[in-house]
C-alpha positions as CSV (number, residue, x, y, z in Angstrom):
1,M,-12.8,-20.0,-18.9
2,L,-11.3,-17.3,-16.7
3,A,-8.3,-18.1,-14.5
4,I,-7.4,-15.9,-11.6
5,I,-3.9,-16.0,-10.1
6,G,-3.7,-14.7,-6.6
7,G,-0.6,-13.1,-5.2
8,T,0.4,-11.7,-1.8
9,G,-2.8,-11.0,0.1
10,L,-5.0,-13.1,-2.1
11,T,-4.3,-16.7,-1.4
12,N,-8.0,-17.5,-1.7
13,L,-11.3,-16.1,-3.1
14,A,-13.8,-15.8,-0.2
15,N,-16.6,-15.3,-2.7
16,L,-15.8,-18.4,-4.7
17,E,-18.1,-21.4,-4.5
18,I,-15.6,-24.2,-4.7
19,T,-16.6,-27.3,-6.7
20,H,-13.4,-29.2,-6.7
21,R,-9.6,-29.1,-6.6
22,Q,-7.3,-30.8,-9.1
23,V,-3.6,-31.6,-8.8
24,M,-1.9,-31.0,-12.2
25,R,1.3,-32.3,-13.6
26,T,3.1,-30.5,-16.4
27,P,6.2,-31.2,-18.5
28,Y,7.7,-28.2,-16.6
29,G,7.2,-29.7,-13.1
30,E,4.6,-29.0,-10.5
31,P,2.6,-25.7,-10.3
32,S,2.4,-23.7,-7.1
33,G,-0.5,-25.8,-5.9
34,A,-3.7,-27.5,-6.9
35,M,-6.1,-25.8,-9.3
36,T,-9.2,-24.6,-7.4
37,F,-12.3,-24.8,-9.6
38,G,-15.5,-23.1,-8.6
39,N,-18.3,-20.7,-9.4
40,L,-18.0,-16.9,-9.0
41,R,-21.4,-15.3,-9.6
42,Q,-22.5,-18.6,-11.2
43,H,-19.6,-18.5,-13.7
44,E,-16.9,-21.1,-13.7
45,V,-13.4,-19.9,-12.9
46,V,-10.2,-21.5,-11.9
47,F,-8.0,-20.1,-9.1
48,L,-4.3,-20.6,-8.4
49,A,-2.3,-19.1,-5.5
50,R,1.0,-18.0,-7.1
51,H,3.0,-18.4,-3.9
52,G,1.3,-21.6,-2.7
53,Y,-1.8,-21.7,-0.5
54,G,0.4,-21.3,2.5
55,H,2.4,-18.5,0.8
56,T,5.6,-20.5,1.1
57,I,7.1,-19.9,-2.4
58,P,9.1,-16.7,-2.9
59,P,8.7,-14.9,-6.2
60,H,12.1,-16.0,-7.7
61,R,11.2,-19.6,-7.0
62,V,7.7,-19.7,-8.5
63,N,7.5,-22.3,-11.3
64,Y,5.9,-19.8,-13.7
65,R,6.1,-22.2,-16.7
66,A,4.3,-25.0,-14.8
67,N,1.6,-22.5,-13.5
68,M,0.7,-21.1,-16.9
69,S,0.9,-24.5,-18.6
70,A,-1.4,-26.0,-15.9
71,L,-3.9,-23.2,-16.3
72,R,-4.2,-23.7,-20.0
73,E,-4.5,-27.4,-19.6
74,A,-7.3,-26.8,-17.1
75,G,-9.2,-25.0,-19.8
76,A,-8.4,-21.3,-19.1
77,S,-8.3,-19.0,-22.1
78,R,-8.0,-15.7,-20.1
79,V,-5.8,-15.0,-17.1
80,V,-6.1,-12.2,-14.6
81,S,-3.1,-11.8,-12.3
82,V,-3.5,-10.1,-8.9
83,T,-0.3,-8.7,-7.6
84,S,0.9,-6.5,-4.8
85,V,3.3,-3.7,-5.7
86,G,5.2,-0.8,-4.3
87,G,4.3,2.7,-5.6
88,I,7.0,4.8,-7.2
89,G,5.3,7.7,-8.9
90,D,3.6,10.4,-6.7
91,E,0.1,9.3,-7.8
92,F,0.8,5.6,-6.9
93,T,0.2,5.6,-3.2
94,P,-0.9,2.7,-0.8
95,G,-4.4,1.5,-1.5
96,I,-4.4,2.5,-5.1
97,I,-5.4,-0.2,-7.6
98,V,-3.6,-0.1,-11.0
99,I,-4.3,-1.8,-14.2
100,P,-0.8,-1.6,-15.8
101,D,-0.3,-1.5,-19.5
102,Q,3.5,-1.9,-19.7
103,I,6.4,-3.9,-18.1
104,I,10.1,-3.4,-17.7
105,D,11.8,-6.7,-16.8
106,Y,14.7,-6.6,-14.3
107,T,14.5,-10.2,-13.3
108,Y,17.3,-12.8,-14.0
109,G,17.9,-16.5,-13.8
110,R,14.2,-17.4,-14.2
111,D,12.8,-19.9,-16.8
112,F,11.3,-17.3,-19.0
113,S,10.3,-19.2,-22.2
114,Y,8.8,-22.4,-23.4
115,S,11.1,-22.4,-26.4
116,E,14.4,-22.5,-24.4
117,G,16.4,-25.7,-24.9
118,L,13.9,-27.2,-27.4
119,G,16.0,-26.5,-30.5
120,T,13.5,-24.0,-31.9
121,E,13.1,-20.2,-31.7
122,M,9.9,-18.6,-30.6
123,H,9.7,-14.9,-31.5
124,I,6.5,-13.3,-30.2
125,D,5.2,-9.7,-30.4
126,F,5.4,-8.3,-26.9
127,T,4.9,-4.6,-27.7
128,Y,1.9,-4.5,-25.5
129,P,2.5,-7.2,-22.8
130,Y,-1.1,-7.0,-21.4
131,T,-4.0,-8.0,-23.6
132,P,-5.8,-4.7,-24.5
133,A,-9.2,-6.2,-24.7
134,L,-8.9,-7.9,-21.3
135,R,-7.6,-4.7,-19.8
136,R,-10.7,-2.9,-21.1
137,K,-13.0,-5.5,-19.6
138,I,-11.3,-5.1,-16.2
139,L,-11.6,-1.4,-16.3
140,A,-15.3,-1.6,-17.2
141,A,-15.9,-4.1,-14.4
142,A,-14.2,-1.8,-11.9
143,K,-16.4,1.1,-13.0
144,S,-19.5,-1.1,-12.7
145,A,-18.5,-2.3,-9.2
146,G,-17.6,1.3,-8.1
147,V,-14.0,0.4,-7.6
148,A,-11.6,3.2,-8.4
149,C,-8.7,2.0,-10.6
150,R,-5.9,3.8,-12.4
151,D,-5.9,3.1,-16.1
152,G,-2.3,2.4,-17.1
153,G,1.1,2.3,-15.5
154,V,4.5,0.8,-16.0
155,Y,5.3,-2.2,-13.9
156,A,9.0,-2.8,-13.0
157,A,9.5,-6.5,-12.4
158,A,12.3,-6.9,-9.8
159,Q,14.0,-10.1,-8.8
160,G,13.2,-10.3,-5.1
161,P,12.7,-11.7,-2.6
162,R,14.3,-8.8,-0.9
163,L,12.7,-5.3,-1.2
164,E,14.6,-2.8,-3.4
165,T,17.2,-0.2,-2.4
166,A,16.3,3.5,-2.7
167,A,18.9,3.8,-5.5
168,E,17.2,0.9,-7.4
169,V,13.8,2.6,-7.1
170,N,15.3,5.8,-8.4
171,R,16.7,3.9,-11.4
172,Y,13.3,2.4,-12.1
173,A,11.7,5.9,-11.9
174,R,14.3,7.2,-14.4
175,D,13.4,4.3,-16.7
176,G,9.8,5.3,-16.5
177,A,8.3,2.8,-14.1
178,D,5.4,3.7,-11.9
179,V,5.2,0.6,-9.6
180,V,7.5,-2.2,-8.7
181,G,6.7,-5.9,-8.0
182,M,8.4,-9.3,-8.2
183,S,6.0,-11.6,-10.0
184,G,5.1,-9.8,-13.3
185,M,7.7,-11.6,-15.3
186,P,8.0,-14.1,-16.8
187,E,4.3,-14.7,-16.1
188,A,3.2,-12.3,-18.8
189,V,5.4,-13.5,-21.6
190,L,4.7,-17.1,-20.9
191,A,0.9,-16.4,-21.2
192,R,1.7,-14.7,-24.6
193,E,3.6,-17.8,-25.8
194,L,0.7,-20.0,-24.9
195,G,-1.8,-17.8,-26.6
196,L,-3.6,-16.9,-23.4
197,E,-5.1,-13.5,-22.8
198,Y,-3.4,-11.9,-19.8
199,A,-3.8,-8.8,-17.7
200,A,-2.9,-7.7,-14.2
201,I,-4.6,-6.0,-11.3
202,A,-1.8,-4.4,-9.3
203,V,-2.5,-3.3,-5.7
204,V,-0.2,-0.7,-4.3
205,V,0.5,-1.8,-0.7
206,N,3.4,0.4,0.2
207,D,5.5,3.4,-1.0
208,A,8.6,2.0,-2.7
209,A,11.9,2.2,-0.9
210,G,13.1,5.8,-0.4
211,R,9.7,7.3,-1.4
212,R,7.3,9.3,0.8
213,S,6.4,7.2,3.9
214,S,9.2,4.7,3.0
215,R,11.9,7.4,2.9
216,D,13.6,5.8,5.9
217,G,12.6,2.3,5.2
218,V,9.5,0.2,4.3
219,C,7.2,-0.5,7.2
220,L,6.0,-4.1,6.8
221,E,3.4,-3.6,9.6
222,A,1.8,-0.8,7.6
223,V,1.7,-3.1,4.5
224,A,-0.3,-5.7,6.4
225,E,-2.9,-3.0,7.3
226,V,-3.3,-1.9,3.7
227,I,-3.8,-5.4,2.1
228,P,-7.2,-6.6,3.6
229,P,-9.4,-3.6,2.5
230,A,-7.6,-3.4,-0.8
231,M,-8.2,-7.1,-1.6
232,E,-11.9,-6.7,-0.7
233,K,-12.1,-4.2,-3.5
234,V,-10.3,-6.6,-5.8
235,R,-12.8,-9.4,-5.0
236,S,-15.6,-7.1,-5.9
237,L,-13.9,-6.1,-9.1
238,L,-13.4,-9.8,-10.0
239,A,-17.0,-10.6,-9.3
240,S,-18.1,-7.8,-11.6
241,L,-15.6,-9.0,-14.2
242,V,-17.1,-12.5,-14.4
243,D,-20.6,-11.0,-14.7
244,Q,-19.5,-8.9,-17.7
245,D,-17.4,-11.7,-19.2
246,G,-20.4,-13.9,-19.3
247,E,-18.6,-17.2,-19.3
């Protein structure tokens, strides 16, 4: 079954026919909210709002371990994460949808592994943090739905919840990052530890601090205007994805 994690701007799926909701308990605490089960184009999916259904949980306080554990327990084998990001590179402007292929992790103090404190070591290959096969499916679904997507990009995972300084964004650019967000890690590595396929749909909602329209500061009102039409495209993409996925 496909799981969809909604981030900022996607706290629900308007085109999801909800069948039931289930409160999950995990050894790692409570997830961000109840699992929402339903049918998307007559295919069963499970949806979870990463920041809670009232968008009350900041990125550094999300219980990522509980979220991923609950999704697997619910029967998910593939996870698509929808996330809002700031654009760093010149081609990553507001409204662009990116299917990233790499991550640089700048977060700290988060529970980033299931092996921590269990007396065992868990070394996993994380050369390609996003499952290539699932990325290809998303790109094919986008093409089928007529949704323009950028194939590839480096996601800088920042700590949050504050937005970045211009100097920090310059550093990320020197490191090779194309976009910056706050929820990409440890979500991706936890999925890998659990054996879940994982890929992300990153929606650029603003120019990163110090870049282009954000040269003098990030305008949050402008962000709010970008999100609704961009998320409509994401919903179309996801509907196309479940059609192609066939499960």
